[in-house]
C-alpha positions, 0 to 999 in steps of 0.5 A: 500500500503506497501512501501519498501526502495530499492537500484538500480544497480547504488547505488541510494536509494529510497522509493517505493511501493512494487509493483513497485520494479524492478528485478535489485533493492535490498530491504534494511532496513530503517536504511541503507536507511537513512545512504545512502540517507543522511537523518541521517546526515540532521536530526542530523545537521539541524532538529529542536526540540528534546532535549534542554538543561534545558528542562523538569521538574525541581527537587523539592527543599528539603528545603522550601523557606525562607522568609525574613522580616525587623524587629527591634532588639526588635522584633527579641528578642521577636521572639527568646524568643517566639521560645525558650519557644514554644509559641502558639499564636493561642491558647494564648490570650495576652491582648492588651496594653491600650492606 
């Protein structure tokens, strides 16, 4: 069953089956029906959902997260010295101090 949008002689618009259209009724487009019936206005002002502010995927940051740890000044100096001399602690064996 095909439905069409019609406008009668008094200017009212309705959605009807194509078999029920009378001789004095004019077939109109869906966009014209929405404008004349007030559906466009209702959807724009009262409908729920749709695009929300801040919705959707967020952009990825160009820099990774920065970790902050509290260390003493002596530890900071050691870290800076290790970075300056390109120490690789994964392959370097450092003997443990005797207690």
